[in-house]
C-alpha positions, 0 to 999 in steps of 0.5 A: 538787481530787481526791476524796481531798483533799476527803474529807480536808478534810471529815474534818478539819472534822468532827473540829474540829466534833465537838471544838467540840461536846464543849467546848460540852457541857462548858461547858453542863454546868459552867453547869448545875451553877453555875445549880443551885447558885445557885437552890438558894441562892435557894430556901433563902434564900426558905424561911429568909425565909418561916420567919422571917416566919411565926414572927412575926419582924421583920427590922426593929427598929422596926416601920413604923407604916404597916400596908401596909408592916408586912405580910409581903409588904412586910416580905419586899420590904424584907428584899431591899433590906437585903441588897442592895448596889446598886439593884435592878429588879423582876425581880431582886427576884422572883428573890430572893423566889423568885416568878415572873418573868412579866410579871404577877409583875414588874408586881405587884411594881413596883406595891408598889415604887412604893407604898413609893416614895410612902411614902418608904421607897424611891427610884427613882433611875432609872426602873425601879431601886429602892433604900432611901431614906436614913435621915431625921435624927431631930428 
């Protein structure tokens, strides 16, 4: 091959790479906007939940007899499950609550979820996957 041919090929590849970079930047910008909107929604919902709980509002009509479960932290967790349409993992619940998602945060939440499973408020149909227990029929 002659030098002009190599330079022509190099220029074509450089142009194609530049176009690919620009398309990727546009996709990243779009995804960043979507992520920002979703994070704003999560933060606003967490603030709303916190405000309702601080005003003494109960998200469940029947207050639980167990004082541990009646605490605001557990009520926030249960509120996430009442709005969920599918079983959730501890990290997903951390995100919904607007808390951290580090191992320390998820393990602390997982311990609470296991307590709710032990009290038959939640079930764990699959390891690490939690959902509300079906209501027990009244006697």
